[in-house]
C-alpha positions in Angstrom: -69.4 -57.3 24.7 -66.8 -57.5 21.8 -67.9 -54.1 21.2 -66.8 -53.0 25.0 -64.2 -54.6 24.8 -62.1 -53.4 22.4 -64.5 -49.9 21.1 -61.7 -47.8 23.0 -58.7 -49.5 21.5 -60.1 -48.7 17.9 -61.2 -44.8 19.4 -57.8 -44.5 20.1 -56.2 -45.7 17.0 -58.1 -44.2 14.7 -57.1 -40.3 16.7 -53.9 -41.4 16.9 -53.0 -42.2 13.1 -55.2 -38.8 12.5 -52.7 -36.6 14.5 -49.2 -38.3 12.8 -50.9 -38.1 9.0 -51.9 -34.2 10.1 -48.1 -34.0 10.9 -46.7 -35.5 8.1 -48.6 -33.8 5.7 -48.0 -30.5 7.6 -44.2 -31.2 8.1 -43.8 -31.4 3.5 -45.1 -27.6 3.5 -42.2 -25.6 1.8 -39.8 -23.8 3.1 -37.7 -20.7 2.1 -35.3 -18.9 3.6 -33.2 -16.1 2.4 -29.5 -15.3 4.1 -28.6 -11.6 5.5 -25.2 -12.2 7.1 -24.8 -8.3 7.1 -27.5 -7.9 9.6 -26.9 -11.3 11.5 -30.2 -12.9 11.1 -31.8 -16.0 9.3 -35.3 -14.9 7.8 -37.5 -18.2 6.9 -40.9 -17.8 5.4 -43.5 -20.9 4.7 -46.6 -21.9 5.7 -47.8 -18.0 6.1 -45.5 -17.2 9.0 -42.3 -15.3 9.2 -39.5 -16.1 11.8 -36.3 -14.3 12.2 -34.0 -15.5 14.8 -30.1 -14.9 15.6 -27.5 -16.5 13.7 -26.0 -17.3 16.3 -28.3 -19.5 17.6 -27.3 -23.2 18.2 -28.7 -25.7 16.1 -27.9 -28.5 18.7 -29.4 -26.9 21.2 -32.6 -26.4 19.3 -32.4 -30.1 18.0 -31.7 -31.2 21.0 -34.9 -29.5 22.8 -37.1 -30.6 19.9 -36.2 -34.0 20.8 -36.6 -34.2 24.2 -39.8 -32.8 24.0 -41.4 -35.3 21.8 -39.6 -38.4 22.4 -42.5 -40.5 23.3 -44.2 -39.7 19.7 -41.5 -38.6 17.1 -43.9 -35.6 16.4 -42.7 -31.8 16.5 -45.1 -29.1 16.6 -45.1 -26.4 14.3 -43.0 -24.0 16.6 -40.0 -26.8 16.9 -40.3 -27.3 12.6 -39.6 -23.8 12.5 -36.2 -23.5 15.3 -35.1 -27.3 13.7 -34.7 -25.6 10.4 -33.4 -21.8 11.4 -30.6 -24.1 13.0 -30.2 -26.1 9.8 -30.2 -22.8 7.4 -27.8 -21.3 10.2 -25.3 -24.0 10.1 -25.6 -24.2 6.5 -25.3 -20.3 6.3 -22.0 -20.7 8.2 -20.1 -23.0 5.8 -21.4 -20.6 2.5 -19.0 -17.9 1.4 -20.0 -14.8 3.7 -21.5 -11.7 1.4 -19.5 -8.2 1.8 -21.2 -4.8 0.7 -19.2 -3.5 -1.8 -18.5 0.3 -1.1 -17.8 2.4 -4.9 -14.9 5.2 -4.5 -16.2 7.8 -4.8 -14.6 10.4 -8.0 -12.3 12.1 -7.0 -12.8 16.2 -7.3 -9.1 17.4 -8.8 -9.9 20.6 -7.5 -9.8 19.7 -4.1 -6.2 18.1 -3.5 -6.2 14.9 -1.4 -2.9 13.6 -0.8 -2.3 10.3 1.1 1.4 10.5 1.6 2.3 10.8 5.2 4.3 14.3 4.7 3.8 16.6 1.2 5.2 19.6 -0.5 4.5 21.2 -3.9 6.8 24.2 -4.7 6.4 26.6 -7.5 9.5 27.6 -8.7 8.7 30.6 -10.6 6.8 32.2 -7.8 9.1 30.4 -5.7 6.4 29.9 -3.4 4.8 26.4 -1.8 0.8 25.8 -3.1 0.5 22.8 -0.9 2.2 21.7 2.2 1.1 18.8 4.4 3.4 18.1 7.7 6.0 19.8 5.9 8.0 20.3 9.3 7.8 16.9 10.6 11.5 15.4 11.1 10.8 11.2 9.6 13.4 8.8 8.1 14.4 9.5 3.8 15.7 6.5 3.0 17.0 6.6 -0.6 16.5 10.3 -0.9 19.6 10.5 0.9 21.9 9.5 -2.9 20.5 13.5 -3.8 23.2 14.5 -0.8 25.7 11.5 -1.5 26.1 12.8 -5.4 26.5 16.4 -4.7 29.4 15.5 -2.3 30.7 13.7 -4.8 30.5 16.0 -8.0 31.6 19.4 -5.2 34.6 17.1 -4.7 35.3 17.2 -8.5 36.9 14.2 -8.3 38.2 12.0 -11.6 34.4 10.5 -13.4 36.5 7.8 -15.3 38.5 6.4 -12.0 37.8 2.5 -11.3 36.3 2.0 -8.3 36.0 -2.0 -7.3 33.1 -2.8 -5.2 34.1 -4.6 -2.0 32.6 -6.7 1.0 32.8 -2.9 3.0 29.6 -2.3 0.7 27.1 -4.7 1.1 24.2 -4.4 3.4 24.6 -5.0 6.9 21.7 -2.9 8.3 19.4 -4.1 6.3 20.2 -7.0 4.4 19.4 -6.4 1.1 21.3 -7.6 -1.7 22.6 -5.8 -4.7 23.0 -6.4 -8.5 26.6 -5.4 -8.1 28.2 -8.4 -7.3 32.1 -8.0 -5.3 34.6 -7.7 -7.1 33.0 -5.4 -10.3 34.7 -2.3 -11.3 32.9 0.3 -12.5 33.9 4.0 -13.3 32.8 6.4 -10.6 30.6 8.2 -13.3 28.8 4.8 -13.5 28.1 4.3 -9.9 27.0 7.8 -9.6 24.3 6.8 -12.7 23.3 3.6 -10.9 22.9 5.2 -7.2 20.5 7.8 -8.7 18.4 6.0 -11.2 18.5 2.4 -9.7 18.9 3.3 -6.1 21.7 0.8 -5.9 22.9 0.5 -2.6 26.3 -0.4 -3.5 27.0 2.0 -5.3 26.8 5.0 -2.8 28.2 3.2 -0.7 31.1 2.4 -2.7 31.4 6.4 -3.3 31.5 7.2 0.1 34.3 4.9 0.7 36.5 5.8 -2.3 35.9 9.6 -0.8 39.4 11.3 0.3 39.3 10.5 4.2 36.9 7.3 3.5 33.2 7.0 4.4 33.6 9.2 7.7 35.2 11.7 6.2 32.2 12.2 3.2 29.3 11.6 5.7 30.6 15.0 7.5 30.6 16.3 4.2 27.0 15.7 3.4 26.3 17.1 6.6 28.0 20.5 5.9 26.6 20.6 2.4 23.3 20.5 4.2 24.0 23.4 6.6 25.2 25.1 3.8 22.0 25.0 2.1 19.9 26.1 4.6 17.6 23.2 6.3 17.5 22.9 9.7 16.5 19.4 10.7 18.4 16.5 8.1 20.9 14.4 9.3 22.8 11.7 7.4 24.2 8.6 9.4 25.4 7.0 6.0 25.8 7.4 2.4 22.9 4.6 1.3 20.0 5.9 2.9 19.4 2.8 4.4 19.6 4.2 7.6 16.8 5.0 9.9 19.2 8.1 11.1 19.1 9.8 7.8 16.4 12.2 8.9 14.9 15.1 7.3 11.8 17.2 6.9 9.4 17.6 3.4 10.4 21.2 3.6 14.0 20.7 4.0 13.7 17.9 1.4 12.3 20.8 -1.0 15.9 23.0 -0.5 17.9 20.4 -1.1 15.8 18.8 -4.3 16.1 22.1 -5.6 19.8 22.6 -5.1 20.5 19.3 -6.7 18.8 20.5 -9.8 21.4 22.7 -10.1 24.0 19.8 -11.3 23.6 18.4 -14.5 25.2 15.2 -14.3 21.8 14.7 -11.2 19.7 16.0 -13.8 20.7 13.8 -16.1 21.5 10.4 -14.5 18.5 10.3 -11.9 16.0 10.6 -15.1 18.1 7.7 -17.1 14.9 5.2 -18.4 17.9 2.1 -18.5 21.7 1.6 -18.3 23.2 -0.9 -18.9 26.9 -2.0 -17.6 29.6 -5.0 -17.4 29.4 -6.5 -14.4 32.0 -9.4 -14.3 33.6 -11.5 -16.6 32.7 -10.0 -19.3 28.6 -10.1 -18.7 26.7 -6.9 -18.7 23.6 -6.4 -16.3 20.4 -4.2 -17.3 19.7 -1.5 -14.6 16.1 0.4 -14.6 14.9 3.4 -13.4 13.1 2.6 -9.9 10.7 5.7 -11.0 7.9 4.5 -13.0 6.8 7.9 -14.3 10.1 8.5 -15.9 9.0 5.6 -18.3 5.7 6.4 -18.7 5.9 9.6 -21.0 3.1 11.5 -19.1 5.7 13.5 -17.5 7.7 16.3 -18.2 10.7 15.3 -15.4 14.0 17.0 -14.8 15.1 15.8 -11.6 13.7 12.7 -9.5 14.8 10.3 -6.6 12.8 7.4 -4.8 13.2 5.8 -1.5 12.3 3.5 0.6 13.1 1.3 3.8 10.5 0.1 5.9 10.9 2.7 8.9 10.3 5.5 6.2 7.9 4.2 4.4 8.0 4.6 0.3 9.4 8.0 -0.4 9.2 10.3 -4.0 11.4 13.8 -4.4 11.0 14.7 -8.1 11.4 18.2 -10.0 8.4 18.5 -13.1 7.3 20.5 -15.6 3.5 20.6 -14.9 0.8 23.1 -17.2 4.0 24.9 -18.7 5.5 26.0 -15.3 8.3 23.8 -13.3 7.7 22.6 -10.1 9.1 20.6 -6.8 7.2 17.8 -5.4 8.4 16.2 -2.1 6.2 12.9 -1.1 7.6 11.1 2.7 5.9 8.4 4.2 3.6 6.8 1.4 2.2 3.4 2.8 1.5 0.7 0.0 3.5 0.6 -3.5 1.5 2.7 -5.9 0.5 5.3 -3.3 3.3 7.9 -3.8 2.8 7.6 -7.9 -0.9 7.9 -7.0 -0.8 10.9 -5.3 2.0 12.9 -8.1 -0.7 12.2 -10.6 -3.5 13.6 -8.3 -0.8 16.5 -7.6 -0.2 16.6 -11.9 -4.6 17.1 -12.2 -4.9 19.1 -9.6 -2.4 21.9 -11.1 -3.2 20.9 -14.1 -7.0 21.8 -13.6 -6.2 25.2 -10.8 -3.8 26.6 -13.1 -4.8 26.0 -16.7 -6.9 28.7 -18.1 -10.2 28.0 -19.6 -11.5 28.4 -23.0 -13.9 30.9 -23.1 -13.1 32.9 -20.0 -11.0 35.7 -19.4 
């Protein structure tokens, strides 16, 4: 009688204990996962199974499903344990740093010139012909390249270079709000202002040069536009002498003519390539100015004339007359994006010319 009464209960307890033990043992099996963020999947390896699930699957939904289906016993099926592990790894992958593929740039071919600036022009001055052109007819702001024309107009007027000019409030930048290293009240000679405008691209210096012109700034700007027409430019216009206005526009082709004309002025050649210059600005204090073009100081270039420029509308600009492979060239680079692009483009052009036009040994 006792066996009939307690036998079914003992059998139930036996099978229940066996099932829990199996689930517990199976649950101790080792699970390894490899995360592949680039493919958007998580791969789980363990117990001879491989499961792939999207990383976007919610860990909460998997956990809730497993909990609801096993609320009575607390045991999980193998499939549910796999999904639960996947959900945990998914949460961990979101918190971990993401991996990115690293793409190595291919080495540039010096025979095939690729210029990154928006517009570019390279002129062989011996032949008088362009050897490279990119968007040379596009009209765009030219920023402080303007100061080449400013300098030519000053020198054409044959005004006394040793005449002293005081920096005034009128010379401050009201267009862009940039600051000048020349304080109001500083007194410099026209020669010093000309040098600082060319080598250090000092806007207050260029503004003072225009203001001190006979007839003032308006007459000076008119002279700049007349000079541009005399040089045969077709798409060049100036609104003011510094280059801060985006209405000062030109093309790479026109600037090739302006650089060629500027190179005829000895002082423009000298002042634009000055590496550094110290002037007394006020109360006996000296201030050191450096050339805005690092290539002047690099020692790897033979530069006869240069000018840099930048405003947001124009991008970063650079014009130069340089001797490369024993031949003179004019280089014009406009609308470069990033601080180093115009310099990198200039170096690409230099290597391209050296490789393309330098005779190779053993060849006739």
